C-alpha positions as CSV (number, residue, x, y, z in Angstrom):
1,M,-8.1,5.2,91.0
2,D,-7.7,1.6,89.8
3,R,-4.6,-0.6,90.2
4,G,-3.5,-0.1,86.6
5,E,-3.3,3.6,87.0
6,K,-1.5,3.4,90.3
7,R,1.0,1.1,88.7
8,V,1.6,3.5,85.8
9,K,2.1,6.5,88.1
10,S,4.5,4.6,90.4
11,E,6.6,3.1,87.7
12,L,7.1,6.0,85.3
13,P,9.2,8.2,87.6
14,G,11.5,5.3,88.5
15,A,11.9,4.5,84.8
16,G,12.6,8.1,83.9
17,R,15.4,8.5,86.5
18,I,17.4,5.8,84.6
19,L,16.2,5.8,81.0
20,F,16.1,9.6,80.3
21,P,19.7,10.2,81.5
22,G,20.8,7.2,79.4
23,I,19.1,8.6,76.3
24,A,20.5,12.0,77.0
25,L,24.0,10.6,77.5
26,Y,23.7,8.7,74.1
27,A,22.6,11.9,72.4
28,A,25.5,13.8,74.0
29,G,27.8,11.2,72.5
30,V,26.3,11.8,69.1
31,L,26.9,15.6,69.4
32,A,30.4,15.2,70.8
33,G,31.8,12.8,68.2
34,G,29.4,13.0,65.3
35,V,26.9,10.3,64.4
36,A,29.5,8.1,62.9
37,G,32.5,9.0,65.0
38,S,35.8,7.4,63.8
39,L,38.2,5.7,66.1
40,S,41.0,7.4,64.3
41,T,40.2,10.8,65.7
42,P,40.2,11.8,69.4
43,L,36.8,13.5,69.2
44,G,35.4,10.4,67.4
45,R,36.7,8.2,70.2
46,V,35.2,10.5,72.9
47,G,31.9,10.4,71.1
48,I,31.9,6.6,70.9
49,A,32.9,6.3,74.5
50,I,30.0,8.6,75.6
51,R,27.5,6.7,73.5
52,V,28.7,3.3,74.9
53,A,28.3,4.8,78.4
54,G,24.7,5.8,77.5
55,L,24.0,2.3,76.3
56,L,25.3,0.8,79.5
57,L,23.1,3.1,81.5
58,L,20.1,2.1,79.4
59,A,21.0,-1.5,79.9
60,W,21.1,-1.0,83.6
61,G,17.6,0.6,83.4
62,A,16.3,-2.3,81.3
63,I,17.7,-4.8,83.9
64,R,16.0,-3.0,86.8
65,R,12.7,-2.5,85.0
66,R,12.7,-6.0,83.4
67,S,10.9,-4.5,80.4
68,L,11.0,-6.2,77.0
69,T,10.1,-2.9,75.3
70,I,13.1,-1.2,76.9
71,W,15.4,-4.0,75.9
72,I,14.1,-3.8,72.3
73,F,14.8,0.0,72.3
74,W,18.2,-0.7,73.7
75,A,18.9,-3.3,71.1
76,M,17.9,-0.8,68.4
77,L,20.5,1.7,69.6
78,A,23.1,-0.9,70.1
79,G,22.5,-2.3,66.7
80,I,22.9,1.1,65.1
81,E,26.1,1.7,67.1
82,L,27.5,-1.7,66.0
83,G,26.6,-1.1,62.4
84,L,28.4,2.2,62.4
85,D,31.5,1.2,64.4
86,A,32.0,-2.4,63.4
87,P,30.2,-3.0,60.1
88,R,32.0,-6.2,59.2
89,L,31.0,-7.8,62.5
90,A,27.5,-6.4,62.2
91,I,27.0,-8.1,58.8
92,Q,27.9,-11.5,60.4
93,L,25.1,-11.1,62.9
94,R,22.5,-11.4,60.2
95,V,22.1,-15.0,61.3
96,L,20.4,-13.9,64.5
97,S,17.7,-11.9,62.6
98,D,17.2,-14.9,60.4
99,I,16.6,-17.2,63.4
100,F,14.1,-14.7,64.9
101,L,12.4,-14.6,61.5
102,R,11.9,-18.3,61.5
103,L,10.6,-18.3,65.0
104,I,8.0,-15.6,64.1
105,R,7.0,-17.5,60.9
106,V,6.1,-20.6,62.9
107,I,3.8,-18.6,65.2
108,V,1.6,-16.9,62.7
109,G,-0.5,-19.8,61.3
110,P,-1.5,-21.5,64.5
111,L,-2.0,-18.2,66.3
112,I,-4.4,-16.8,63.6
113,L,-6.2,-20.1,63.5
114,G,-6.9,-20.2,67.2
115,T,-7.6,-16.5,67.7
116,L,-10.1,-16.2,64.8
117,I,-12.0,-19.3,65.8
118,T,-12.4,-18.2,69.4
119,G,-13.0,-14.6,68.4
120,I,-15.9,-15.5,66.0
121,A,-17.4,-18.5,67.8
122,G,-17.1,-16.7,71.1
123,H,-19.4,-14.0,69.7
124,G,-21.9,-16.6,68.4
125,D,-24.5,-15.1,70.7
126,L,-24.6,-11.8,68.7
127,R,-28.0,-12.9,67.3
128,A,-29.4,-13.0,70.8
129,V,-28.1,-9.5,71.4
130,G,-30.0,-8.5,68.3
131,R,-30.3,-4.8,67.4
132,L,-27.5,-3.7,69.8
133,G,-25.0,-6.2,68.3
134,L,-25.9,-5.3,64.7
135,K,-25.6,-1.5,65.3
136,S,-22.3,-2.0,67.1
137,L,-20.8,-4.1,64.3
138,I,-22.0,-1.6,61.7
139,Y,-20.2,1.2,63.6
140,F,-17.1,-0.9,64.2
141,E,-16.7,-1.9,60.5
142,V,-17.4,1.6,59.1
143,L,-14.8,3.2,61.4
144,T,-12.2,0.5,60.8
145,T,-12.6,0.8,57.1
146,I,-12.1,4.6,57.3
147,A,-9.0,4.0,59.5
148,L,-7.5,1.5,57.0
149,A,-8.2,3.9,54.1
150,I,-6.6,6.9,55.9
151,G,-3.5,4.7,56.5
152,L,-3.3,3.8,52.8
153,V,-3.8,7.3,51.6
154,A,-1.2,8.7,54.1
155,I,1.6,6.3,53.0
156,D,0.7,6.5,49.3
157,V,0.9,10.3,49.3
158,S,4.0,10.6,51.5
159,K,5.9,7.6,50.0
160,V,8.0,7.5,53.2
161,G,9.2,3.9,52.4
162,T,10.6,5.0,49.0
163,H,13.1,7.2,50.9
164,L,14.4,4.1,52.7
165,H,14.7,2.2,49.4
166,A,16.5,5.0,47.6
167,G,18.8,5.6,50.5
168,S,19.7,1.9,50.6
169,A,20.5,1.8,47.0
170,S,22.7,4.8,47.0
171,T,24.6,4.1,50.1
172,A,25.1,0.5,49.2
173,A,26.5,1.4,45.8
174,A,29.0,3.6,47.4
175,S,29.9,1.2,50.2
176,A,33.2,-0.7,50.1
177,L,31.7,-3.6,51.9
178,P,31.3,-6.8,49.9
179,G,27.7,-7.6,48.9
180,G,26.4,-4.2,50.0
181,S,23.0,-4.4,48.4
182,G,21.0,-2.5,51.0
183,L,17.9,-3.1,53.0
184,A,15.7,-4.3,50.2
185,E,18.0,-7.3,49.8
186,A,18.6,-7.9,53.5
187,H,15.8,-10.6,53.4
188,P,15.2,-11.1,49.7
189,A,11.7,-11.8,48.4
190,Q,10.2,-11.9,45.0
191,A,8.0,-9.1,43.8
192,P,4.3,-9.9,44.0
193,Q,3.0,-11.5,40.9
194,Q,0.1,-9.9,39.1
195,I,-2.7,-12.5,38.9
196,S,-6.3,-12.2,37.8
197,W,-9.1,-11.8,40.3
198,Q,-10.4,-15.3,39.4
199,E,-7.0,-16.8,40.3
200,F,-6.8,-14.8,43.5
201,L,-10.4,-15.9,44.5
202,I,-9.6,-19.5,43.9
203,H,-6.3,-19.2,45.8
204,V,-8.1,-17.8,48.9
205,F,-9.9,-21.1,49.6
206,P,-7.8,-24.0,51.0
207,E,-7.8,-27.5,49.5
208,S,-6.4,-28.8,52.8
209,I,-5.9,-27.0,56.0
210,A,-2.8,-29.1,56.7
211,K,-1.3,-28.1,53.4
212,S,-2.1,-24.5,54.0
213,M,-0.4,-24.6,57.4
214,A,2.6,-26.3,56.0
215,D,3.0,-23.9,53.1
216,N,2.3,-20.9,55.4
217,Q,-0.6,-19.8,53.3
218,I,-2.0,-17.4,55.9
219,L,-5.0,-16.1,54.0
220,Q,-6.2,-19.7,53.4
221,V,-5.7,-20.4,57.1
222,A,-7.7,-17.3,58.0
223,V,-10.6,-18.2,55.6
224,F,-10.7,-21.7,57.1
225,A,-10.7,-20.3,60.7
226,I,-13.5,-17.8,59.8
227,L,-15.7,-20.5,58.3
228,F,-14.9,-22.9,61.1
229,G,-15.8,-20.3,63.7
230,L,-19.1,-19.5,62.0
231,A,-20.0,-23.2,61.8
232,L,-19.0,-23.6,65.5
233,A,-21.2,-20.7,66.5
234,R,-24.2,-22.4,65.0
235,L,-23.9,-25.4,67.3
236,N,-25.6,-25.6,70.6
237,E,-23.6,-24.9,73.8
238,E,-23.1,-28.6,74.6
239,R,-21.6,-29.5,71.3
240,R,-19.7,-26.2,70.9
241,A,-18.0,-26.3,74.3
242,P,-15.4,-29.1,73.7
243,M,-14.1,-27.5,70.5
244,M,-14.1,-24.0,72.0
245,R,-12.0,-25.3,74.9
246,L,-9.6,-26.8,72.3
247,A,-9.4,-23.6,70.3
248,E,-8.9,-21.5,73.5
249,S,-6.2,-23.9,74.7
250,L,-4.4,-23.5,71.3
251,T,-4.8,-19.7,71.5
252,E,-3.4,-19.5,75.1
253,T,-0.6,-21.9,74.2
254,M,0.4,-19.7,71.2
255,F,0.2,-16.6,73.4
256,A,2.7,-18.3,75.8
257,F,4.8,-19.4,72.8
258,T,4.8,-15.9,71.4
259,N,5.9,-14.5,74.8
260,L,8.7,-17.0,74.8
261,V,9.9,-16.1,71.3
262,M,9.7,-12.4,72.1
263,Y,12.5,-12.8,74.6
264,F,14.7,-13.3,71.6
265,A,13.3,-10.1,69.9
266,P,16.1,-7.8,71.2
267,F,18.7,-10.0,69.6
268,G,16.8,-10.3,66.3
269,V,16.0,-6.5,66.2
270,G,19.5,-5.5,67.2
271,A,21.1,-7.8,64.6
272,A,18.7,-6.7,61.8
273,L,19.4,-3.0,62.5
274,A,23.2,-3.6,62.8
275,Y,23.2,-5.4,59.4
276,T,21.0,-2.7,57.8
277,V,23.0,0.2,59.1
278,A,26.3,-1.5,58.1
279,Q,24.9,-2.0,54.6
280,S,22.8,1.1,54.1
281,G,24.0,3.8,56.5
282,L,21.9,6.0,58.7
283,G,19.3,6.8,56.1
284,V,17.2,4.0,57.6
285,M,16.8,6.0,60.8
286,L,15.6,9.1,58.9
287,S,13.0,7.0,57.2
288,L,11.9,5.5,60.5
289,G,11.5,9.0,62.0
290,R,9.4,10.0,59.0
291,L,7.3,6.9,59.5
292,L,6.7,7.6,63.2
293,L,5.7,11.2,62.4
294,L,3.5,10.1,59.6
295,L,1.7,7.6,61.8
296,Y,0.8,10.3,64.5
297,I,-0.3,12.7,61.8
298,A,-2.6,10.0,60.3
299,L,-4.0,9.1,63.8
300,I,-4.8,12.8,64.3
301,A,-6.4,12.9,60.9
302,F,-8.5,9.9,61.7
303,A,-9.6,11.5,65.0
304,L,-10.6,14.7,63.1
305,L,-12.1,13.1,60.0
306,A,-13.9,10.1,61.5
307,M,-14.2,10.2,65.3
308,L,-15.1,13.8,65.6
309,P,-17.9,13.7,62.9
310,A,-19.3,10.5,64.5
311,A,-19.5,12.3,67.8
312,L,-21.1,15.4,66.3
313,I,-23.6,13.4,64.3
314,A,-24.6,11.4,67.4
315,R,-24.8,14.7,69.4
316,I,-22.2,13.6,71.9
317,P,-20.9,16.6,73.9
318,V,-17.3,16.6,72.7
319,R,-15.6,18.6,75.4
320,E,-17.3,16.5,78.2
321,F,-16.4,13.3,76.4
322,L,-12.7,14.4,76.1
323,R,-12.6,15.2,79.8
324,A,-14.2,11.8,80.6
325,V,-11.8,9.7,78.5
326,A,-8.6,11.7,79.4
327,E,-7.8,9.3,82.3
328,P,-8.1,5.9,80.4
329,A,-6.4,7.5,77.4
330,T,-3.4,8.5,79.6
331,I,-3.2,5.0,81.0
332,A,-3.3,3.5,77.5
333,F,-0.6,5.9,76.2
334,A,1.7,5.2,79.2
335,T,1.3,1.5,79.2
336,S,0.7,0.8,75.5
337,T,-1.9,-1.7,76.7
338,S,-5.6,-1.5,76.1
339,E,-6.3,-4.0,78.8
340,A,-4.9,-1.7,81.5
341,A,-7.4,1.0,80.6
342,L,-10.4,-1.3,80.2
343,P,-11.8,-1.1,83.8
344,R,-11.4,2.6,83.9
345,S,-13.0,3.1,80.5
346,M,-16.1,1.2,81.5
347,E,-16.4,3.2,84.7
348,V,-16.0,6.6,83.1
349,M,-18.4,5.8,80.2
350,E,-21.1,4.7,82.6
351,A,-20.6,7.9,84.6
352,F,-20.7,9.8,81.3
353,G,-24.2,8.6,80.8
354,V,-24.0,5.3,78.8
355,P,-26.2,2.6,80.3
356,R,-24.3,-0.3,81.9
357,R,-25.7,-2.9,79.6
358,I,-24.4,-1.0,76.5
359,V,-21.0,-0.4,78.1
360,A,-20.7,-4.0,79.1
361,F,-21.3,-5.2,75.6
362,V,-19.8,-2.5,73.3
363,I,-16.4,-1.8,74.9
364,P,-15.3,-5.5,75.4
365,T,-16.6,-6.4,72.0
366,G,-14.7,-3.5,70.5
367,Y,-11.5,-5.0,71.7
368,S,-11.9,-7.6,68.9
369,F,-13.8,-5.6,66.3
370,N,-12.9,-1.9,66.8
371,L,-9.2,-1.6,66.9
372,A,-9.1,1.4,64.5
373,G,-5.7,2.7,65.6
374,S,-4.1,-0.7,65.1
375,A,-5.9,-1.0,61.7
376,L,-4.6,2.3,60.5
377,Y,-1.0,1.4,61.6
378,L,-1.2,-2.0,59.9
379,S,-2.3,-0.5,56.5
380,L,0.3,2.2,56.7
381,A,3.1,-0.2,57.8
382,S,2.3,-2.9,55.2
383,V,2.7,-0.5,52.3
384,F,5.8,1.0,53.9
385,V,7.4,-2.4,53.9
386,A,6.5,-2.8,50.2
387,Q,7.9,0.7,49.4
388,A,11.1,0.0,51.4
389,A,11.7,-3.1,49.3
390,G,11.1,-1.2,46.0
391,F,7.8,-2.9,45.3
392,R,5.0,-0.9,43.6
393,M,1.6,-2.0,44.8
394,E,-1.3,-1.2,42.5
395,L,-4.5,0.2,43.8
396,R,-6.3,-3.1,43.2
397,T,-3.7,-4.9,45.3
398,Q,-4.0,-2.3,48.1
399,I,-7.8,-2.7,48.1
400,V,-7.4,-6.4,48.5
401,M,-4.9,-5.8,51.3
402,L,-7.4,-3.5,53.0
403,G,-10.0,-6.3,53.0
404,T,-7.5,-8.8,54.2
405,L,-6.4,-6.6,57.1
406,M,-10.1,-6.2,58.0
407,L,-10.3,-9.9,58.4
408,M,-6.8,-10.5,60.0
409,S,-7.3,-7.9,62.7
410,K,-10.3,-9.6,64.2
411,G,-9.7,-11.5,67.5
412,L,-6.1,-10.4,67.8
413,A,-6.7,-8.2,70.9
414,G,-4.3,-9.3,73.6
415,V,-1.9,-11.1,71.3
416,P,1.7,-10.2,72.3
417,R,3.2,-8.0,69.5
418,A,0.0,-8.4,67.4
419,G,1.3,-5.8,64.9
420,L,4.4,-7.9,64.2
421,V,2.2,-11.1,63.8
422,V,-0.1,-9.4,61.3
423,L,2.7,-7.8,59.3
424,M,4.4,-11.1,59.0
425,A,1.1,-12.6,57.8
426,M,0.8,-9.8,55.2
427,S,4.3,-10.4,54.0
428,S,3.5,-14.1,53.4
429,I,0.2,-13.3,51.6
430,F,1.5,-10.6,49.3
431,G,5.1,-11.8,48.8
432,L,6.8,-8.9,50.7
433,P,10.2,-9.2,52.3
434,E,10.4,-9.5,56.1
435,G,13.6,-7.4,56.5
436,P,11.9,-4.0,56.7
437,I,9.5,-5.4,59.3
438,F,12.3,-5.9,61.8
439,V,13.4,-2.3,61.2
440,V,9.9,-1.1,61.9
441,L,9.8,-3.2,65.1
442,G,12.6,-1.1,66.5
443,I,10.2,1.9,66.9
444,D,7.1,-0.2,67.5
445,A,6.9,0.8,71.1
446,L,6.7,4.5,70.2
447,M,4.1,3.8,67.6
448,D,2.1,1.5,69.9
449,M,1.5,4.3,72.4
450,G,-0.4,6.3,69.8
451,R,-2.4,3.5,68.2
452,T,-3.4,2.1,71.6
453,T,-4.7,5.4,72.7
454,V,-6.8,5.7,69.6
455,N,-8.1,2.2,70.2
456,V,-9.2,3.0,73.8
457,V,-10.8,6.4,72.9
458,G,-12.5,4.9,69.9
459,N,-14.1,2.1,71.9
460,C,-15.3,4.7,74.5
461,L,-16.8,6.8,71.7
462,A,-18.4,3.7,70.2
463,A,-20.3,3.0,73.4
464,A,-21.6,6.6,73.5
465,V,-22.6,6.6,69.8
466,V,-24.4,3.3,70.1
467,A,-26.2,4.5,73.2
468,R,-27.4,7.6,71.4
469,W,-28.4,5.4,68.4
470,E,-30.5,3.2,70.8
471,G,-32.0,6.4,72.3
472,E,-30.6,5.5,75.7
473,F,-27.7,8.1,76.1
474,R,-28.1,9.7,79.5
475,S,-31.5,8.0,79.9
476,E,-30.6,6.7,83.4
477,A,-28.4,8.0,86.2
478,P,-25.2,6.1,86.9
479,S,-24.9,4.2,90.1
480,E,-23.4,5.8,93.2
481,Q,-20.5,3.3,93.2
482,V,-19.5,4.2,89.7
483,L,-19.6,8.0,90.5
484,A,-17.6,7.4,93.6
485,A,-15.0,5.4,91.7
486,V,-14.7,8.1,89.0
487,E,-14.3,10.9,91.5
488,D,-11.5,9.1,93.4
């Protein structure tokens, strides 16, 4: 048992003793006084008092756990409560969400520049790896493309975001609050302009990287970073090293900057939800519930339609594989962090029969190139944001978005709240409003558990498939140390 698993098992019970009663108390308050209990009735006052007590218990749990995720979840509930009970005050708090929006915007350009350069130039030795690297990349890109497509099909068929937009319009029209224009106008943006493919292609390439950064033209920044990384990878080690150190320093600095900004996330998320509920009512929560359910259905569909066929085609024993990856998958689901499951993933796959050299290359490389669960979420969430704002995205635009997400997701493994960063980038590229993104962030932790689990299981499967493709699956016995570690 590794340290990551021990930490998970020791922390979860302590968290549950505080968090689950807090959630239960809040739910009891909803049942006692109704969802929008009024201060004018005794039962309504009792319901509000119980819900506030539940929020206080959750806040105590967040203080004890020192968990940003719990604080964001608490802020989501507190924002909903404030939007219901004090709508006029909630509307005034929009300034906090606007400040958070500005802080996130300033992160995106430098972070994508640094991560893409280091991600691409850092894999400049793929040519030396040869056939193994090529086969791994082919598998990664095929599975990622399928994941993106499943996300797009799921959101287009279900149209979950349109429920949010319709609810916002209807409730705002009936609201007595001034300026009650709903979620779509919470952070206004112009609908995407229809341009020719020639104009789009020209717009992709930057005239000046400084101008692209200043104008927050994220796609141009990404193209520059990709070309720069490819050029850097062609240099010899001596000439490449100084620029790599600079890019890595920029990346690490932006990681630290992102962590600093994320301390403000509970205020931004709480204020955004308070404003949205005050303007649009509780319809937003129903739409978020539908989005969460849709994501997990889409992830299961990806597992059945893409991962299972890949395993069967490669003649991987599925039941044995599922037993082998159960432990790292549990760690990933509990921590919402792929890195916590990485050591265990490598151990169990070597014990499963994948040679160490393939495990050592495929699984770490997959953390940059094979984040299928995250890719599915990003395609689904991007169109959800457009639907929530009332924008109709044509198939051509969605295909361009799919290709853009394919590029944007590379090298973002380990980025704090990477989903938020990429969604903000997509809003800049395609002219979408940022308001719905903050609403999605409120349930990001619940969605992160599912997509992280798929990322981890997908990378383990990739190692087994590539090993079979190379004709080396179960060609050598695992070391005694690995077997002993897996059996512990």
